[in-house]
DRENTIKE-781248 format. One record per residue (C-alpha): residue number from 1; residue in one letter; z, y, x. Coordinates in nm, 3 decimals. Each point is the difference from the previous one (the first is absolute). Layout:
# DRENTIKE-781248
+-----+------+---------+---------+---------+
: seq : type :      pz :      py :      px :
+-----+------+---------+---------+---------+
: NUM :    A :       Z :       Y :       X :
...
+-----+------+---------+---------+---------+
This chain:
# DRENTIKE-781248
+-----+------+---------+---------+---------+
: seq : type :      pz :      py :      px :
+-----+------+---------+---------+---------+
:   1 :    M :  -0.529 :   2.313 :  -1.390 :
:   2 :    R :  -0.065 :  -0.379 :  -0.080 :
:   3 :    I :   0.148 :  -0.273 :   0.257 :
:   4 :    G :  -0.197 :  -0.330 :   0.016 :
:   5 :    L :   0.189 :  -0.312 :  -0.091 :
:   6 :    A :  -0.040 :  -0.141 :   0.384 :
:   7 :    A :   0.182 :   0.329 :   0.133 :
:   8 :    L :   0.283 :  -0.041 :  -0.248 :
:   9 :    V :   0.063 :  -0.366 :   0.089 :
:  10 :    R :  -0.026 :   0.091 :   0.377 :
:  11 :    G :   0.248 :   0.288 :  -0.069 :
:  12 :    F :   0.239 :  -0.226 :  -0.165 :
:  13 :    F :  -0.001 :  -0.263 :   0.280 :
:  14 :    I :   0.057 :   0.264 :   0.273 :
:  15 :    A :   0.300 :   0.110 :  -0.194 :
:  16 :    A :   0.144 :  -0.323 :  -0.061 :
:  17 :    F :  -0.040 :  -0.109 :   0.362 :
:  18 :    A :   0.166 :   0.329 :   0.096 :
:  19 :    M :   0.301 :  -0.073 :  -0.219 :
:  20 :    M :   0.033 :  -0.353 :   0.120 :
:  21 :    A :  -0.003 :   0.113 :   0.354 :
:  22 :    T :   0.251 :   0.279 :  -0.069 :
:  23 :    A :   0.230 :  -0.270 :  -0.156 :
:  24 :    A :  -0.067 :  -0.243 :   0.278 :
:  25 :    S :   0.091 :   0.250 :   0.263 :
:  26 :    A :   0.300 :   0.135 :  -0.160 :
:  27 :    A :   0.330 :  -0.181 :   0.118 :
:  28 :    T :   0.391 :   0.060 :  -0.064 :
:  29 :    Y :   0.277 :  -0.041 :   0.230 :
:  30 :    L :   0.383 :  -0.010 :  -0.029 :
:  31 :    Y :   0.233 :   0.130 :   0.232 :
:  32 :    V :   0.378 :  -0.075 :   0.018 :
:  33 :    G :   0.228 :   0.187 :   0.218 :
:  34 :    N :   0.305 :  -0.202 :   0.156 :
:  35 :    A :   0.236 :   0.214 :   0.123 :
:  36 :    G :   0.234 :  -0.288 :   0.135 :
:  37 :    S :  -0.259 :  -0.153 :   0.207 :
:  38 :    N :  -0.192 :   0.328 :   0.088 :
:  39 :    E :  -0.320 :  -0.144 :  -0.120 :
:  40 :    I :  -0.291 :   0.075 :  -0.253 :
:  41 :    F :  -0.157 :  -0.307 :  -0.172 :
:  42 :    I :  -0.360 :   0.011 :  -0.108 :
:  43 :    F :  -0.135 :  -0.188 :  -0.285 :
:  44 :    S :  -0.348 :  -0.002 :  -0.171 :
:  45 :    L :   0.028 :   0.002 :  -0.366 :
:  46 :    D :  -0.256 :  -0.186 :  -0.238 :
:  47 :    P :  -0.050 :   0.218 :  -0.293 :
:  48 :    K :  -0.106 :  -0.269 :  -0.212 :
:  49 :    T :   0.317 :  -0.221 :   0.026 :
:  50 :    G :   0.268 :   0.208 :   0.187 :
:  51 :    D :   0.039 :  -0.232 :   0.260 :
:  52 :    L :   0.079 :   0.122 :   0.323 :
:  53 :    T :  -0.102 :  -0.131 :   0.361 :
:  54 :    A :   0.188 :   0.085 :   0.317 :
:  55 :    I :  -0.244 :   0.131 :   0.256 :
:  56 :    D :   0.205 :   0.201 :   0.258 :
:  57 :    K :   0.380 :   0.108 :   0.088 :
:  58 :    F :   0.055 :   0.296 :   0.215 :
:  59 :    T :   0.295 :   0.091 :   0.200 :
:  60 :    V :   0.033 :   0.373 :   0.064 :
:  61 :    P :   0.011 :   0.087 :   0.372 :
:  62 :    G :   0.255 :   0.254 :   0.112 :
:  63 :    I :   0.266 :  -0.083 :  -0.254 :
:  64 :    T :   0.333 :  -0.072 :   0.185 :
:  65 :    K :   0.213 :  -0.041 :  -0.313 :
:  66 :    A :  -0.088 :  -0.094 :  -0.352 :
:  67 :    G :   0.180 :   0.132 :  -0.304 :
:  68 :    G :   0.004 :   0.117 :  -0.337 :
:  69 :    S :  -0.341 :  -0.042 :  -0.161 :
:  70 :    M :  -0.362 :   0.061 :   0.092 :
:  71 :    P :  -0.160 :   0.250 :  -0.237 :
:  72 :    M :  -0.380 :   0.000 :   0.022 :
:  73 :    A :  -0.280 :   0.223 :  -0.106 :
:  74 :    V :  -0.382 :  -0.018 :   0.027 :
:  75 :    S :  -0.234 :   0.300 :   0.078 :
:  76 :    P :  -0.238 :   0.094 :  -0.287 :
:  77 :    N :  -0.281 :  -0.086 :   0.199 :
:  78 :    K :   0.136 :  -0.356 :   0.036 :
:  79 :    K :  -0.048 :   0.025 :   0.363 :
:  80 :    F :   0.382 :   0.003 :   0.110 :
:  81 :    L :   0.322 :  -0.146 :  -0.090 :
:  82 :    Y :   0.336 :   0.135 :   0.087 :
:  83 :    A :   0.333 :  -0.147 :   0.033 :
:  84 :    G :   0.339 :   0.155 :   0.037 :
:  85 :    F :   0.276 :  -0.147 :   0.194 :
:  86 :    R :   0.343 :   0.087 :  -0.054 :
:  87 :    G :   0.158 :  -0.200 :   0.291 :
:  88 :    E :  -0.065 :   0.118 :   0.354 :
:  89 :    P :  -0.200 :   0.201 :   0.084 :
:  90 :    Q :  -0.064 :   0.183 :  -0.326 :
:  91 :    V :  -0.384 :   0.020 :  -0.007 :
:  92 :    A :  -0.301 :  -0.025 :  -0.235 :
:  93 :    A :  -0.234 :  -0.280 :   0.146 :
:  94 :    A :  -0.364 :   0.067 :  -0.062 :
:  95 :    F :  -0.238 :  -0.269 :  -0.046 :
:  96 :    A :  -0.398 :  -0.008 :  -0.023 :
:  97 :    I :  -0.101 :  -0.247 :  -0.317 :
:  98 :    D :  -0.299 :  -0.210 :   0.087 :
:  99 :    P :  -0.218 :   0.066 :  -0.296 :
: 100 :    K :  -0.169 :  -0.357 :   0.067 :
: 101 :    T :   0.316 :  -0.220 :   0.031 :
: 102 :    G :   0.308 :   0.198 :  -0.140 :
: 103 :    K :   0.194 :  -0.044 :   0.337 :
: 104 :    L :   0.176 :   0.274 :   0.203 :
: 105 :    K :  -0.040 :   0.144 :   0.344 :
: 106 :    H :   0.296 :   0.209 :   0.104 :
: 107 :    L :  -0.070 :   0.339 :   0.112 :
: 108 :    G :   0.322 :   0.137 :   0.102 :
: 109 :    N :   0.323 :   0.113 :  -0.125 :
: 110 :    G :   0.073 :   0.360 :  -0.105 :
: 111 :    P :   0.331 :   0.177 :  -0.027 :
: 112 :    L :   0.208 :   0.041 :  -0.333 :
: 113 :    A :   0.263 :   0.227 :  -0.038 :
: 114 :    D :   0.277 :  -0.247 :  -0.136 :
: 115 :    S :   0.029 :  -0.353 :  -0.164 :
: 116 :    M :  -0.283 :   0.026 :  -0.279 :
: 117 :    A :   0.046 :  -0.191 :  -0.326 :
: 118 :    Y :  -0.349 :   0.109 :  -0.122 :
: 119 :    V :  -0.331 :   0.098 :   0.159 :
: 120 :    A :  -0.328 :   0.151 :  -0.192 :
: 121 :    T :  -0.301 :   0.144 :   0.107 :
: 122 :    D :  -0.128 :   0.314 :  -0.165 :
: 123 :    H :  -0.344 :  -0.043 :  -0.182 :
: 124 :    T :  -0.200 :   0.136 :   0.316 :
: 125 :    G :   0.176 :  -0.245 :   0.219 :
: 126 :    K :   0.069 :   0.273 :   0.258 :
: 127 :    W :   0.390 :  -0.001 :  -0.075 :
: 128 :    L :   0.281 :  -0.261 :  -0.029 :
: 129 :    L :   0.263 :   0.085 :  -0.250 :
: 130 :    S :   0.360 :  -0.173 :   0.065 :
: 131 :    A :   0.310 :  -0.010 :  -0.181 :
: 132 :    S :   0.316 :  -0.103 :   0.198 :
: 133 :    Y :   0.305 :  -0.151 :  -0.185 :
: 134 :    P :   0.243 :   0.022 :   0.290 :
: 135 :    G :  -0.130 :   0.320 :   0.139 :
: 136 :    H :  -0.010 :   0.183 :  -0.351 :
: 137 :    K :  -0.328 :   0.174 :   0.069 :
: 138 :    V :  -0.378 :  -0.027 :  -0.070 :
: 139 :    T :  -0.237 :   0.061 :   0.261 :
: 140 :    V :  -0.389 :   0.072 :   0.086 :
: 141 :    N :  -0.160 :  -0.129 :   0.299 :
: 142 :    P :  -0.378 :   0.072 :   0.092 :
: 143 :    I :  -0.229 :  -0.306 :   0.032 :
: 144 :    G :  -0.285 :   0.038 :   0.258 :
: 145 :    A :  -0.350 :  -0.071 :  -0.044 :
: 146 :    D :   0.065 :  -0.328 :   0.200 :
: 147 :    G :   0.253 :  -0.102 :  -0.240 :
: 148 :    M :   0.308 :   0.067 :   0.189 :
: 149 :    V :   0.304 :   0.168 :  -0.136 :
: 150 :    Q :   0.112 :   0.296 :   0.183 :
: 151 :    A :   0.307 :   0.203 :   0.071 :
: 152 :    V :   0.196 :   0.121 :  -0.323 :
: 153 :    K :  -0.128 :   0.313 :  -0.133 :
: 154 :    Q :   0.258 :   0.075 :  -0.265 :
: 155 :    S :   0.332 :  -0.142 :  -0.082 :
: 156 :    I :   0.197 :   0.085 :  -0.334 :
: 157 :    P :   0.372 :  -0.062 :   0.024 :
: 158 :    N :   0.281 :  -0.026 :  -0.246 :
: 159 :    L :  -0.174 :  -0.240 :  -0.252 :
: 160 :    P :   0.254 :  -0.283 :  -0.020 :
: 161 :    N :  -0.119 :  -0.341 :   0.033 :
: 162 :    S :  -0.376 :   0.077 :  -0.044 :
: 163 :    H :  -0.159 :  -0.323 :  -0.081 :
: 164 :    S :  -0.380 :   0.020 :  -0.110 :
: 165 :    I :  -0.264 :   0.285 :   0.020 :
: 166 :    L :  -0.366 :   0.027 :  -0.149 :
: 167 :    P :  -0.252 :   0.268 :  -0.036 :
: 168 :    D :  -0.167 :   0.034 :  -0.376 :
: 169 :    K :  -0.381 :  -0.041 :  -0.036 :
: 170 :    S :  -0.055 :   0.347 :   0.062 :
: 171 :    N :   0.164 :  -0.002 :   0.368 :
: 172 :    T :   0.161 :   0.319 :  -0.091 :
: 173 :    H :   0.348 :  -0.147 :  -0.098 :
: 174 :    V :   0.236 :  -0.222 :   0.115 :
: 175 :    L :   0.288 :  -0.171 :  -0.147 :
: 176 :    A :   0.297 :  -0.171 :   0.178 :
: 177 :    A :   0.291 :  -0.186 :  -0.134 :
: 178 :    S :   0.343 :   0.086 :   0.139 :
: 179 :    L :   0.232 :  -0.282 :  -0.075 :
: 180 :    G :   0.305 :   0.163 :   0.126 :
: 181 :    A :  -0.035 :   0.324 :  -0.218 :
: 182 :    D :  -0.135 :  -0.148 :  -0.312 :
: 183 :    V :  -0.312 :   0.216 :  -0.001 :
: 184 :    V :  -0.374 :  -0.005 :   0.043 :
: 185 :    N :  -0.110 :   0.245 :   0.251 :
: 186 :    Q :  -0.302 :   0.229 :  -0.077 :
: 187 :    F :  -0.230 :   0.129 :   0.235 :
: 188 :    K :  -0.319 :   0.196 :   0.039 :
: 189 :    F :  -0.203 :  -0.156 :   0.275 :
: 190 :    D :  -0.280 :   0.207 :   0.216 :
: 191 :    A :  -0.220 :  -0.278 :   0.149 :
: 192 :    K :  -0.167 :   0.236 :   0.245 :
: 193 :    T :   0.321 :   0.070 :   0.170 :
: 194 :    G :   0.194 :  -0.317 :  -0.106 :
: 195 :    T :   0.284 :   0.216 :  -0.122 :
: 196 :    L :   0.255 :  -0.072 :  -0.277 :
: 197 :    T :   0.143 :   0.273 :  -0.195 :
: 198 :    P :   0.278 :  -0.002 :  -0.292 :
: 199 :    N :  -0.177 :  -0.011 :  -0.334 :
: 200 :    D :   0.136 :   0.204 :  -0.307 :
: 201 :    P :   0.231 :  -0.173 :  -0.110 :
: 202 :    P :   0.077 :  -0.165 :   0.332 :
: 203 :    N :   0.138 :  -0.312 :  -0.141 :
: 204 :    T :   0.066 :  -0.184 :  -0.340 :
: 205 :    K :   0.352 :  -0.141 :  -0.053 :
: 206 :    V :   0.040 :  -0.352 :  -0.113 :
: 207 :    V :   0.339 :  -0.167 :  -0.143 :
: 208 :    D :   0.283 :   0.010 :   0.247 :
: 209 :    K :   0.023 :  -0.322 :   0.228 :
: 210 :    A :  -0.331 :  -0.134 :  -0.117 :
: 211 :    G :  -0.142 :   0.003 :   0.346 :
: 212 :    P :  -0.363 :   0.081 :  -0.035 :
: 213 :    R :  -0.191 :  -0.234 :   0.245 :
: 214 :    H :  -0.376 :  -0.061 :  -0.069 :
: 215 :    F :  -0.251 :   0.165 :  -0.242 :
: 216 :    R :  -0.350 :  -0.025 :  -0.114 :
: 217 :    F :  -0.258 :   0.221 :  -0.169 :
: 218 :    S :  -0.176 :  -0.124 :  -0.318 :
: 219 :    K :  -0.379 :   0.004 :   0.058 :
: 220 :    D :  -0.057 :   0.293 :  -0.194 :
: 221 :    E :   0.282 :   0.183 :   0.198 :
: 222 :    R :   0.162 :   0.105 :  -0.368 :
: 223 :    F :   0.318 :  -0.217 :   0.095 :
: 224 :    V :   0.207 :  -0.109 :   0.261 :
: 225 :    Y :   0.214 :  -0.315 :   0.021 :
: 226 :    L :   0.322 :   0.014 :   0.210 :
: 227 :    L :   0.189 :  -0.322 :   0.096 :
: 228 :    N :   0.382 :   0.090 :   0.073 :
: 229 :    E :   0.165 :  -0.237 :   0.238 :
: 230 :    L :   0.357 :   0.037 :  -0.097 :
: 231 :    K :  -0.019 :  -0.041 :  -0.385 :
: 232 :    A :  -0.311 :  -0.209 :  -0.008 :
: 233 :    I :  -0.174 :   0.252 :  -0.247 :
: 234 :    I :  -0.370 :   0.108 :  -0.034 :
: 235 :    I :  -0.011 :   0.379 :  -0.124 :
: 236 :    V :  -0.313 :   0.096 :  -0.145 :
: 237 :    F :  -0.103 :   0.375 :   0.071 :
: 238 :    A :  -0.275 :   0.216 :  -0.140 :
: 239 :    Y :  -0.202 :   0.153 :   0.323 :
: 240 :    D :  -0.156 :   0.319 :   0.016 :
: 241 :    A :  -0.286 :  -0.068 :   0.250 :
: 242 :    K :  -0.110 :   0.367 :  -0.002 :
: 243 :    K :   0.360 :   0.112 :   0.134 :
: 244 :    G :   0.089 :  -0.317 :   0.170 :
: 245 :    V :   0.317 :  -0.030 :  -0.172 :
: 246 :    L :   0.185 :  -0.241 :  -0.255 :
: 247 :    T :   0.044 :   0.178 :  -0.315 :
: 248 :    K :   0.195 :  -0.220 :  -0.266 :
: 249 :    E :   0.185 :  -0.325 :   0.010 :
: 250 :    L :  -0.168 :  -0.210 :  -0.255 :
: 251 :    Q :   0.195 :  -0.345 :   0.024 :
: 252 :    T :   0.271 :  -0.212 :   0.194 :
: 253 :    I :  -0.042 :  -0.370 :  -0.012 :
: 254 :    S :   0.198 :  -0.281 :   0.182 :
: 255 :    A :  -0.165 :  -0.191 :   0.297 :
: 256 :    I :   0.284 :  -0.263 :  -0.017 :
: 257 :    P :  -0.113 :  -0.328 :  -0.200 :
: 258 :    A :   0.171 :  -0.108 :  -0.323 :
: 259 :    A :   0.203 :  -0.229 :   0.146 :
: 260 :    G :   0.212 :   0.268 :   0.146 :
: 261 :    P :   0.073 :   0.181 :   0.354 :
: 262 :    A :   0.112 :  -0.196 :   0.308 :
: 263 :    E :   0.293 :   0.122 :   0.200 :
: 264 :    K :  -0.188 :   0.278 :   0.159 :
: 265 :    I :  -0.262 :   0.203 :  -0.171 :
: 266 :    W :  -0.297 :   0.048 :   0.243 :
: 267 :    A :  -0.327 :   0.109 :  -0.123 :
: 268 :    A :  -0.285 :   0.007 :   0.260 :
: 269 :    D :  -0.374 :   0.054 :  -0.068 :
: 270 :    I :  -0.237 :   0.112 :  -0.277 :
: 271 :    H :  -0.368 :  -0.045 :  -0.072 :
: 272 :    L :  -0.290 :   0.052 :  -0.286 :
: 273 :    T :  -0.290 :  -0.217 :  -0.026 :
: 274 :    P :  -0.327 :   0.191 :   0.096 :
: 275 :    D :  -0.057 :   0.068 :  -0.368 :
: 276 :    G :   0.335 :   0.133 :  -0.081 :
: 277 :    R :   0.074 :  -0.245 :  -0.282 :
: 278 :    Y :   0.280 :  -0.205 :   0.161 :
: 279 :    L :   0.285 :   0.101 :   0.225 :
: 280 :    Y :   0.229 :  -0.224 :   0.199 :
: 281 :    A :   0.320 :   0.060 :   0.184 :
: 282 :    T :   0.224 :  -0.239 :   0.243 :
: 283 :    E :   0.378 :   0.003 :   0.002 :
: 284 :    R :   0.177 :  -0.162 :   0.298 :
: 285 :    G :   0.332 :  -0.078 :  -0.154 :
: 286 :    T :  -0.171 :  -0.249 :  -0.266 :
: 287 :    S :  -0.296 :  -0.069 :   0.235 :
: 288 :    T :  -0.249 :   0.075 :  -0.295 :
: 289 :    I :  -0.301 :   0.174 :  -0.104 :
: 290 :    S :   0.025 :   0.205 :  -0.331 :
: 291 :    Q :  -0.321 :   0.052 :  -0.185 :
: 292 :    Y :  -0.105 :   0.267 :  -0.234 :
: 293 :    K :  -0.274 :   0.085 :  -0.222 :
: 294 :    V :  -0.137 :   0.379 :   0.018 :
: 295 :    D :  -0.095 :   0.235 :  -0.302 :
: 296 :    L :  -0.278 :   0.177 :   0.164 :
: 297 :    K :   0.022 :   0.277 :  -0.224 :
: 298 :    T :   0.365 :   0.073 :   0.000 :
: 299 :    G :   0.078 :  -0.158 :   0.343 :
: 300 :    L :   0.288 :  -0.171 :  -0.150 :
: 301 :    L :   0.090 :  -0.352 :   0.108 :
: 302 :    M :   0.085 :  -0.308 :  -0.187 :
: 303 :    A :   0.190 :  -0.296 :   0.157 :
: 304 :    N :  -0.168 :  -0.294 :   0.015 :
: 305 :    G :   0.243 :  -0.274 :   0.171 :
: 306 :    S :   0.068 :  -0.063 :   0.346 :
: 307 :    V :  -0.073 :  -0.302 :   0.237 :
: 308 :    P :   0.197 :  -0.129 :   0.286 :
: 309 :    T :  -0.140 :   0.050 :   0.358 :
: 310 :    E :   0.073 :  -0.017 :   0.373 :
: 311 :    K :   0.362 :   0.057 :   0.109 :
: 312 :    Q :   0.081 :   0.379 :   0.035 :
: 313 :    P :  -0.364 :   0.120 :  -0.095 :
: 314 :    R :  -0.051 :   0.331 :   0.183 :
: 315 :    A :  -0.370 :   0.064 :  -0.014 :
: 316 :    F :  -0.302 :  -0.130 :  -0.203 :
: 317 :    E :  -0.350 :   0.117 :  -0.042 :
: 318 :    I :  -0.279 :  -0.041 :  -0.278 :
: 319 :    D :  -0.348 :  -0.082 :   0.129 :
: 320 :    P :  -0.306 :   0.228 :  -0.066 :
: 321 :    T :  -0.115 :  -0.196 :  -0.324 :
: 322 :    G :   0.323 :  -0.012 :  -0.159 :
: 323 :    K :   0.004 :  -0.387 :  -0.044 :
: 324 :    Y :   0.265 :  -0.063 :   0.275 :
: 325 :    L :   0.339 :   0.089 :   0.122 :
: 326 :    Y :   0.183 :  -0.072 :   0.331 :
: 327 :    T :   0.366 :   0.033 :   0.062 :
: 328 :    V :   0.204 :  -0.061 :   0.305 :
: 329 :    G :   0.375 :  -0.089 :   0.048 :
: 330 :    E :   0.194 :   0.128 :   0.280 :
: 331 :    L :   0.234 :  -0.282 :  -0.016 :
: 332 :    S :  -0.247 :  -0.292 :  -0.067 :
: 333 :    D :  -0.260 :   0.116 :   0.266 :
: 334 :    G :  -0.258 :  -0.105 :  -0.256 :
: 335 :    M :  -0.263 :   0.134 :  -0.204 :
: 336 :    T :  -0.075 :  -0.088 :  -0.377 :
: 337 :    S :  -0.348 :   0.077 :  -0.180 :
: 338 :    Y :  -0.028 :   0.029 :  -0.363 :
: 339 :    S :  -0.283 :   0.034 :  -0.267 :
: 340 :    I :   0.031 :   0.269 :  -0.219 :
: 341 :    D :  -0.136 :  -0.063 :  -0.361 :
: 342 :    G :  -0.255 :   0.259 :  -0.096 :
: 343 :    K :   0.089 :  -0.004 :  -0.363 :
: 344 :    T :   0.391 :   0.013 :   0.048 :
: 345 :    G :   0.104 :   0.094 :   0.346 :
: 346 :    V :   0.198 :  -0.309 :   0.024 :
: 347 :    L :   0.037 :  -0.130 :   0.366 :
: 348 :    A :  -0.073 :  -0.384 :   0.042 :
: 349 :    K :   0.126 :  -0.141 :   0.359 :
: 350 :    L :  -0.281 :  -0.133 :   0.196 :
: 351 :    K :   0.102 :  -0.078 :   0.362 :
: 352 :    Q :   0.245 :   0.062 :   0.280 :
: 353 :    Y :  -0.079 :   0.078 :   0.361 :
: 354 :    P :   0.233 :   0.022 :   0.308 :
: 355 :    V :  -0.007 :   0.335 :   0.184 :
: 356 :    G :   0.207 :   0.151 :   0.283 :
: 357 :    K :   0.362 :   0.097 :  -0.005 :
: 358 :    D :   0.123 :   0.274 :  -0.248 :
: 359 :    P :  -0.323 :   0.062 :  -0.166 :
: 360 :    N :   0.013 :   0.330 :  -0.182 :
: 361 :    W :  -0.333 :   0.181 :  -0.035 :
: 362 :    V :  -0.335 :  -0.135 :  -0.137 :
: 363 :    T :  -0.339 :   0.197 :   0.020 :
: 364 :    I :  -0.326 :  -0.133 :  -0.152 :
: 365 :    L :  -0.320 :   0.141 :   0.101 :
: 366 :    N :  -0.351 :  -0.044 :  -0.124 :
: 367 :    L :  -0.278 :   0.033 :   0.273 :
: 368 :    P :  -0.365 :   0.053 :  -0.071 :
+-----+------+---------+---------+---------+
């Protein structure tokens, strides 16, 4: 079938207009959890420059005592944000996200089984997975259709100093780092019932006194990158996505800058760029961010230097374009933005922003 020139031109302009409209309507927002002041700061993010503009500051109702950290998670449909509170009461606050402005509306607080160091939703958005450092457990809470976190459905005890928990892409397997036991616990997950059961094997051991803290799956889920708090090392594992288990330790690499460790070694957070080519890790003792290049075929890391950052950097995040990184300092009450060199992965400092007291979580969300 032959198509006339006029029809082709008309189709081209319709497609171009649709693309421009989509780009114009998309917006990126950054949320900072400030445990010390019980606040969430909200910024709009300019994807062309990395600049942030403060648009709101939200104090969470119903919290009588701040404390610890404020782990946050966003629902898969991007309609809800959840924040865990480790002071009093120990609850998961649920917020509706305004798709036009990125601002938050508090829906209410749901019960948590303990003080949680980490929260994540499963890929259906029907379950909240949590890891408790002081409570030595991982838990599952149902999430209602209204976005509210409901009473605990399952609690698995005797997992010393659990520090993070994430499902894989299949949503049928869950990993949880146990800092106190020096293992990564491995679970099968039934998304219909919200039930975790031990996998085979139930865990993978790491070197003694390493302190497994946070981890990330590679984009293709062939590898898992595990940051260990007490030794400030990153362990690269091969991952069997079909079975949901770590199968082989491939590499151990330091997260301490070449200048040497501080008096206290205290690694904190780890993230990959969206394309998986670069990895970064924060270390609180030296207040630095270590940089790595990733071999996409082998999963192995190559050290790529480090940069100084906010004092005691507990958390950071990378924007959806992979061009910018934002980190907060627990002792500086500030946030620094960096550009990421697309050819080298090296960070370059852009700007600093004041935030609340004891900032310790960063979440970035792109809304259509």
